[in-house]
N, C-alpha and C positions, 0 to 999 in steps of 0.2 A: 158550181160544180168544181171539183178538184181537178186541175190540169196538170199534165206531166211536165210542160215546159212553158216558158214565158216569151217566146220568140215573137209572138203576135203583139206584144206590148199591151195587151188588154188588161184591165184591172181584174183581179180575181185571186183565187187561192191556188198556189202552185206547189207541187212536190219538188223538193230540192233536187236539182239536176244530178248531184252526186249520187243520190239514191235512185231517182227516177231512171236514169240511164241504165241501171243494172237490174231493173224489176221486169218481171214477165207480165203479160196481159192479165192473167187472172189475179195477180198480186195487186195491180193498180185498180182492177175492179173491186177488190176486197177492201182497199182503202177508201174508195168512194162509197162502198156500201156502209162502212163504219162511220164515215163522215156524215152520211145522210141520216143515220139513226141516232148517233151521239150528238153531233153538232147541230144539224138542222132539226132533228126530231126531239132533242133534249131528253132522250131515254138511253136504253142500252140495247145491245144486240149480241148475237152468238155467231162467231166465225167458225164454221164447221168444215174447215179444210182438212183433208186427210194428212197423216204424217208425211213430212217431206215437201210440202208445197209452200213453205215459207210464211207461216203465220207470225213468226217472230219479226221479220223484216216489215211486214205490213203493219204491225202494232207500233213498232218504233217510228215508221214513217208517219203514222197518225199523230202520235205524240209531238214529233218534231214540227209537223205542219201546223198543228194547232198552236204551238208556242211561237212559231215563226209568224203566223198571221197576226198575232197580238202585238207584233213590233211596230205596226203603223195604224193610223186611224181607220183606213179603209178595211183592212183585214180584221181589225178588232171589232168592227161594227158587225161582222158576220159571225162572231163568236158569242154564245150565250154568256151572260154575266157569271153564271155558276161555273163556267169552264175557264174563264179568264184568270190569268195569274193574279194572286191575291192583291199585290201592290196596285195593279191597274184597277181591279174591281173596287178597292177602297180608296181610289183616287189619292194614293200616297205620292209623296214626292219621290220621283225617280232620279237616281244619280248613277254615275258610273260604278260607284262602290256598291250600291244597292239596286240590283236589277230585279224586276218582277219575275217570279218563277211559277211554273205549274207545280201543283202539289199531286204528282202522279204516284200511284202505288201499283207495283207488279207483285202479284202473289203467285207463288209457284211451289212445286215440291222442293225441298232443300237441295236435292242433287242438281237442280237447274239454276240456282241463284248465281253461281259464278258464270254459268253459261250466258245468262241474260246480261251480266255486266260486260262480258267480252263482246257480245253482239252490239251492244250500245256503243262501245268504243269503236267497233268495226264499221258500222254503218253511218253513225252521225259524223259529218264533216267537222274537222277541227275548228273551222271558222264559226260553227253554230253549236258547238258542244256545251257552250254556257247556257243554251236555252233549256237543256233538260238535265244539267248538272247542278250541284254535285250529286253523283250517284252513291246512294248509301246502301249497305247491305245489313240485313237484320235477320238473325237466326239463333237457334238455341246454342250454337257453338260460340256465339259472342258472349262474353261474360255478362252476368246479370246486371252488375252495376253500370256497365257500359251501355246496355240496351237503352235505358231511359234517356241518356245523353244523346245517342244517335237519333232516336225518335224526336226528342225535343228540339234538337237542332234542325231536323227536317221540317217540323211544324213551323218554326220561326223563319226559316230561310227558303223553304221549297226545294225543288229538284225532284229526283226520282228515287223512291224508296223501294228496294227489292226485298221482300220478306217471305219466309216459308209458312206454308199452311200450319204446320204443327205448333210454331211459336205463337201465332195468332189465337189458335185454339187454346193453348196452355195459358195465355196472358189474359184472355177475355174475362172481364169483370174483377180482375185481380190487381191490375196496375193502372196508374193514371196515364201512362204513356200509350197503352193499348187503346183507351178510350179517345185520347188525342188523335191517334192515327185515323180511327173510324170517323171522327168529326172533321178533320182537316183535309182529307182526301177530296180532290175535285174530279178525278177520274181514276177508276180502278180497272185493272186488266188482270183477269184470273187465267193463268196458263194451266194446261192439263185440267180443265175445268170439270171434267167428268168426276173429279174427286168430290164434287158437290151433288153427285147424282141421287144421293139418299136424302129425301126431303126432311127426315127427322135426324139426320147424322150431325155429328159434332161440327164438321167442316162447313157443311151448309148453314148451320146455325150461326157460326161466328162470321162467315161472309155476309150474312144478312144485316150485320151491325153497321156496315158502312152507310153513312147518310146520303152520300151522293147517288143520284140516279144515273150517272154517266158510268155505266158498267159494261164491260166487254168480256165475254167468255170465250176462250180459245180452246178448242178440242177437236180432234179428228174422230172421236168416238162419243158423240153426244148421247147415244144409247147403246147399251151393250146387252141388257137383259129384257127390258120392258119399256113401254112408253112412259112409265111414271118417271124414269130417269130424265127423259126429254123434257117432261114437265118441270122437273126441278130446276133445270137450267134456264128455261124460259122464264120461270117465276122469279128467279134471281135477277136476270137482266131487266125484266120489267114486271115488278110484282103485281099479281092479280090480273095479268093479261089474259090468262086462261080460266080465271075464276078459281073456285075451291078445288082442292085435290079430290075430295069425295065426288064432286060432280064430274070431274075429269075421268075418274075411274069408270064411273057408270056410263058416261056418254061415249068415251073413246076407247079407253084401254081394254076393257073387258070384251066388248063386241069385236073390236079390231083384231085382238090377239087370237080369239077363238075362231075368227073367220078366215085365217090365213093358213090353216092346216088343210092338206089336200084331201083329207077324209071327211071334211064338213060338207054340208049340202049346199047346193047352188044359191039358194036364197040367203043363207048366212054369209057365204063369201061376198055376194053381191052387196049386201048391206055393209059389210066391213069395208070393202073397197070404197064405197061412197062416203062413209064416215072418215076414212083416211084422206080421201080427196078434200073433204071440208077441213079437216085438221091442217093439211098442208097449205091450203089457201089461207087459213086463218093465221098461221105462223109465218108464212112466207116473208112479210115485211121485217121480221125480226131475225131471220136466219139466212145465211149464205152458205150453201153447201157446194163443195167441189171435191171430187176424188181424182185419182190419177186417170181413170178412164175418161171422165168428162173433159179433163184438161187436154189430153193428148188427141182426143177425137174432135176437138174444136177445129173446124176448117179454117179459122183465122188464127190458129195457135202460133205462138212464137217460141215454143218449147219443144225440144226433141228429148224423148225418153224411151229407152229401149223397152221391149215387151217383157211382160212377167207371166209365167205359167205356173199355176199352183196344182200340184198332184196330190190326191188323197190315195195313199198306197196301203192297201189292205194286206196284212201279213198273217199267216196262220200262227197259232201257238205250237210250241214244241210239246212233246209228250209230258215232259217235266212241268212246263208251265200249265198245261191243262190239268194236271193232277193237283198242283198247288192252288190253282184258281178254284177248282171244284172244292177242295178242302176248306178254303177260306169262305166260300159262299155258304157252305153247310154250317160252319161255325157262326157266321154273321147272322143267319136267319134263326139260329137257335139262341145264341148268347151274345152276339156282337153288340147291338145298341146298348145293353146294360153295361157291358164291359167297357165300352169306349166312352160312354157318357152317362152312366147310371140309369138314365131313362132314355127311351127312343126319341131323338130329337133331330132336327135338320143337321146339326153339327155332327152327330154320330153317323147319319147317312152320308154326308160329304166325306167324313173320314173313311168310311167304308169304300166308297167310290175311289178315293185316292189310293187306298191299299190295293184295290184291284188293278189300278193303273200301274202300280209298282210291279206287280206280277207280270203284266203285259210287257213291261220293259225288260225286267229280268227277275226270276223268282227269288234270287238271293237278296234282292232289295227289300222285300217284304220281311223276310227273316231278320235282316238288320234293323228294321223299323220296330219290330216287336221286342227285340233285345233292348233297344234304346228306351221303349216305354217302361219296360221293367226296371231298367236302371234309373231313369230320370224321375220316376214317380215313387221310387223306393217302396215298392208294393209288398215287400215281405213284412210280416208281422213281427217276427223274431229272427234276427240274423245273428246267431251265436258266433263268437269268435272262431275262426277256423272252418265254419260252414261254407259250402260251396254257394257261389252266386248262380242265378239262373244262367244256363248255358254251359256250366261246368259239369264234368262228370259227376254223377251221384246216384244213389240208389233211390228209386222213387216208390211211393206207395200210390197206386193208381186210384185207390178209393178216396184218399184224402188230399192228394196233390202235394203232399209233403216230401221234402228231399232231405234225407239224412236227419229226419226229426224236425226239420225247419218248417213251420206252418206258414201257409200263405192265405191271404184274404181271398174271398170268392173271386174278386176281380183279377188278382194276380194268378190264382189257380187256373182260370179260364184261359188267360194269355199263355201261361206256361204249357198248358195242354196243347193249345194250338201251335206253339212253337215247336214242341217235341214232335207233334205230327208231321209238320213241314220238314223238320230235320230228317225224320225217318224216311219221307218220300224222296227227298234228295239223295240221301245216302244209298238207299235201295236202288235208285235208278241210275245215278252217275257216280256213286262212291265219293271220293274226296275232291272231285273236280267241279264243286258247286258254284264256283265263281267264273268259270269259263264263258266267254261270250257267246259261244256256240249253243248254250242252253236257252238262248233266246234268238228267234229268227229276226226280231227287229234289231238287236245289236249286231248280229251277223251281217244283216243288210246294211246297216249304218257303216260298218268297217269297210265294206266294198264301195259304198258311195263315197266315203272319205278318200279312199285310194284312187278311185276314178276321177274325183275332183282334182287331187294333186296331180294326177297324170295329165289332166287337161290344163294344167297351170292356172287354176282358179283357186278361190278361197271359199270357205264354208263358215257360215254362222249357225250355231246350234242353240236352240232354245228349249228349256224345260223349266216348269214351275216348281219342279221338285229338286231340292238340294242333293238328296241321295243319288238321283239319276245323274246329275251333273258331276257329282264325286266319282261315280262309277265310270262315266264316259271319260273324264280327264284321266283317271288311272289307266283306263284301256288304251287311250291314245299314247300315254307315256310308255306303256309296255310294248307298243308297236313302233316306238321311236318317232312319234309324230308330235311336235311341239304345239302348244296352244296357249291362249290367253283367256282370261275369265273375269267377268264382272257380275257380282251378285250383291245382295243387300249388305254384305259385310265389307265391301270395297268402298272406302271414302270417296265422296263425290269429286274431290280435288284430284284424284288419281285417274279418274275415267277418261278425261280428254287425252291424257298422255297415253293410256293404254290403246285407245282407239286410233290415235296417230300412229303408234307403233305397229299396229295391225295393218292399217290401210297403206302404209308406206314400206313396211317391212316384209320379211319373208315367212312369218308365222302363218300357217295355212288355215288354222281353225280358231274361232273365237266362241266362247261359251257364255251365255247370258241367262239369268233367271228372270222371273217377273218383276222382282224388286230392282233388278239391275238393268231393266230394259228401256230406261229413259235417260236423256241427258247427253247423248253422244251419237255420232253418225258413223255407220260402217259401210260406206260404198265400196270398200275393198272386197266385200264379200258379194259373190253373184249366185251363191247357192245357200239355201236356208232350210234346215231340218227342224221340224216341230215334233218333239217327242211326246207331248202330253196333250190330250184333248180335255177341256174344262167346260163348265157350264157357262162361264163368261169367256167369250172368244177375243175380248179386246186386248188382253195381254199378248196373245199370239200375233194380232195385227200390229200391236206396237213393236213387237220383235222384228216382223218383216219390214216394217217401216224404217228400221234402223239401216236396212241395206237398199230397199227400193225407194229412192227419193231423188230429188234434184241432185245432179252430180254423178249419178250412176251411168257408167258407159257400156256396161255389158248387159246382155240378156239375163234376167233373173229367173231362177227356178226354185220353187218351194216344194218341199217334200214333207207331207204330213203322214206320220205313221199311225196306222189304226190296226189294232189287233182284231182280226176277223172272228166273228162269233162270240164277242164279248160285250161288256157294257160299253166299250168305247164306240161301238157302232150306234148305240142309242144316244151317246153324247154327241156324236156327229150329227144325228137327227135334230137334237136340240140346237146345235150351233147353226144349222141350215135355217131353221125356223127364225132364230133371232137375227141372222144376217139378212134374210129376206125382208123381215120386219124393218130392219135398219135402212136398207136400200129404198123400200117403198115409202117409208116415212120421210125421207129426206130428198129423194130424187123423183123425177116425173116418169116412174115406171111401175107397171103392174106385171108382176112376175108369176110365172106358173109355180104353183105351190109344190114344194118337193118334200115336205116334212110331215110326219104324222105324230100324234100325240104319243110320246114314249111311255112305257110302263114296265114294271118288273125288271128293274136294274139288276137285281141279284138272282139271276138265272145261272145254272151251270153253263159252261162254254158249249157252244154248238159247233158242229162240224161245218167248215166253211165250204162254200160252192165255189169252184174255180171257173173263172170266166175268161174268154179270149182276150188277149192283150195286144193283138195285132194292130188295132187302130192307134195305138200310142207309140208305135215304132216310128222314129223320125221326128217326134216332138222335141226330143232332148238327145241328140245324137252323141254328144260328148260323154254323158254319164248315164242316164237311165237306159239308153240303148245297149251299152256295154253290160249293164246288170241283167237286163232282160236276155241277152244272148247267152250269158254264162248260166243263168238259171235254167234256161231251156235245154241245155246240153249237158249239165252236171248235177246229178241227183244229190250231191253233198251240199249244194248251195241252197239257200232257202227259197222257196216258191213264193210268188206273189199271187194272191187269189184274185184280186180285182184292182183296177186303177180307175179313178175318176178325176176329173178336173172341175174346178170351181165354176167354170163357164157354163156347166150344165145346170147351175142353180140361178143363172141370170137370164133364163129364157123367158121372153116377155110373152104375155097373152093380150089378146085384143079385148080390153074391157072398157070400151068407150061409154061415156055417160052423156046424156043430153043435159041441156042447160036446166030444164025442168027437174030432172032427177037430182041435180046438185042443189038446186034451190030448195027442193023438198027435204033433202037431207040437212041443209043448213037450218031450216025452220025446225027440224026435229031437235037439234042440239041447243036451241035458244032456251 
């Protein structure tokens, strides 16, 4: 067993005291878990600790402990030959000049490569840095001629190689050095391993090329959409552990997924929970799951983390939003799929949902998106010199869709008609004030939330998967004299740490992030988080929240998820609840009361929202939400909130106990 210190002078494997003295209980448990599966078991494992619990330090500790153990005969005897540094394994002559090295590979998104290098420097004591060094970085930014030199040098001398997923995927089968990496690695650690969730995806395929079975997957979200994602990760860390994917779908995924909706019959739910219990017991040796709740609720915990409250705030549409929303729904049901994707496809469906989400944030955002589609796709058939572009004043022929004699393709014609209808709606209802934030109750509420947060001397993190939404919010904040910082997919990874430090230690009150920019840095300076968009995959939102709610956070954290009442967003919320309940029940020892029904008819006209009493939420957030509720109840010019929920209501447990015979019966069923 891996021990934390060696004061008892017993022989054994010990975590270096420089690191061990700074580790929390759950982190030491994580190192012991990985040691058990990788070193003692000779296979792989999945460390499914939620964002902010220190998966990085646990992985570094494991690498250092393995390398350190190989420095004497007693320790070396406990390390499988396949994991021993190559010089020791081959019984080569060891000198001071040539020391045996691990051949460790850390694979991660490009934005995290530098972060891993910094963490290795921070945690590994100088006296033992030679055991995991040299540390080499390999990514697409490295010149092509230099990549082969870096890889070849690592193959010959060992150490730690940090490489990005895209580079491995790009070089697979094309270069000798890529094959050398796959063959030479003695241990592979995959960070943000949910990037391998697609069993047939490119990343999953290339990661399967590593010859070593010493594989560790790190992710706080091992499944986001379905159990098949979970299967993909388990199958990578231990191939064929769960059998074929086809069998897994039939035995586990389909019956479990269908049995967790609240409108299914009792027998279907009962069977689903039994199969889920069998699956958890089958996978248990390969997975260690920890979330913030389980860590801080441990009676023997050595960690103090402030509480987090997540509000789902339902906000009605303004009259302008309703009109634009209904206009788009009618257009989509009539011509939308063919216009957006030529044929009705999942992509055109998702595009339509995204467009409706823009309307829910602000109607002008949809108009801007339509204009960009017309411009970027150059959808005009003939654009004569001097002819007006879409959006400019022109004389229209309603039957042909032509402007000043310029003909459009049917696709362009459909978009132009939609654009003109939306322009007419906005002009007739509000005139030239189409960009005012007051045209959206969500934006109006956001402004008051920002102002209340600043008044409380706290900071705010704002997440949106939509770049147009971030653009609008940033412009809005600037117009109000509120400074902000921003990280999205266009911000170079080497800038992100500097921006996060500027926010955490400086006076800028708002930080904006996108889905592509939601990894690779920590923002404990923010104690408030706003989620603007709901998506079918909730993991990006969880990643964003995890930037603020993590070890090192000193303040209570409040999350505000905006939901447009009476729209498709309420159906997306339903989808997210089902997926989150599946996630919790698949990884934790909980049976939750089903809170989601199977959604349908996403493209309905907006419905009038029912206003519910909000009294029970007064006092839950005295500094910000209470102020907004007080103003909303006394001033008719401020947006009303129709309903508030908290995520705690989706974690209500049900007593679904199973006898030993029932579990054995279910286990026999899956054989």
